[in-house]
C-alpha positions in Angstrom: 26.2 -26.6 -114.6 26.5 -23.2 -112.9 25.6 -22.2 -109.4 21.8 -22.0 -108.8 20.4 -19.5 -106.3 21.8 -16.5 -104.6 25.5 -16.4 -104.1 26.8 -16.7 -100.6 27.7 -13.4 -99.0 31.3 -13.4 -98.0 33.3 -10.7 -96.3 31.4 -7.6 -95.4 34.4 -6.2 -93.5 33.5 -2.9 -92.0 35.2 -0.2 -89.9 33.3 0.6 -86.8 32.5 4.2 -86.1 34.9 5.9 -83.7 33.4 5.7 -80.1 36.3 7.3 -78.4 34.4 10.6 -78.0 32.1 8.8 -75.5 35.0 7.5 -73.4 34.9 9.2 -70.0 36.7 6.7 -67.7 33.5 5.3 -66.2 31.2 4.2 -69.0 31.8 0.6 -70.1 29.0 -0.1 -72.6 28.9 1.3 -76.1 26.8 0.9 -79.2 28.6 -0.6 -82.2 27.7 1.4 -85.4 29.0 1.5 -89.0 28.0 4.6 -90.8 25.7 5.6 -87.9 23.8 2.3 -88.2 23.7 0.0 -85.2 25.2 -3.4 -86.1 24.0 -6.8 -84.9 27.0 -8.8 -83.6 26.7 -12.5 -84.2 29.8 -13.5 -82.4 32.5 -11.6 -80.4 35.0 -13.3 -82.6 33.8 -11.0 -85.5 35.2 -8.0 -83.6 38.7 -6.7 -83.8 38.9 -3.9 -81.2 41.9 -1.8 -80.3 42.2 0.7 -77.5 45.2 2.9 -77.6 46.5 0.6 -80.3 46.3 -2.5 -78.1 44.3 -5.4 -79.3 41.4 -6.2 -76.9 40.7 -9.9 -76.4 37.1 -10.8 -77.0 35.5 -12.4 -73.9 38.3 -11.1 -71.7 38.6 -7.3 -72.4 35.0 -7.0 -73.6 31.8 -9.0 -73.9 28.4 -8.6 -75.5 26.4 -5.7 -74.0 23.0 -6.1 -72.4 21.3 -4.9 -75.6 21.7 -5.8 -79.2 24.5 -4.1 -81.0 26.6 -3.2 -78.0 29.8 -4.3 -76.4 30.7 -3.9 -72.7 34.4 -3.4 -71.8 35.5 -5.1 -68.5 37.1 -1.8 -67.5 36.1 1.7 -68.7 38.4 3.2 -71.3 40.1 6.4 -70.2 38.7 9.6 -71.5 41.8 10.3 -73.6 42.0 6.7 -75.1 41.9 6.1 -78.8 39.7 3.6 -80.5 39.7 1.6 -83.7 37.5 -1.4 -84.5 36.5 -3.7 -87.4 33.8 -6.2 -87.9 34.9 -9.2 -89.9 32.3 -11.3 -91.8 28.5 -11.6 -91.8 26.2 -13.4 -89.5 24.4 -16.3 -91.2 20.9 -17.4 -90.6 20.0 -20.7 -92.1 
């Protein structure tokens, strides 16, 4: 017998919009967007963030921001820093 119901969503890996244009050396909290749409982050473990090519450890280098869809770096990225980030996987509500 085949699978009944909706198939489980797997993956949904997305590249986070570049936020380096907002880096000014003093701001620590940034909105996480993909295609200009704010993303809800279910777990910090879903985020793979790199500043100047260096992996940022979730919970140490950054935490969840005070509002949904944001992260807060423990120290402000320099104004000339580069950014790359990915979201891995979906949140699941059962």
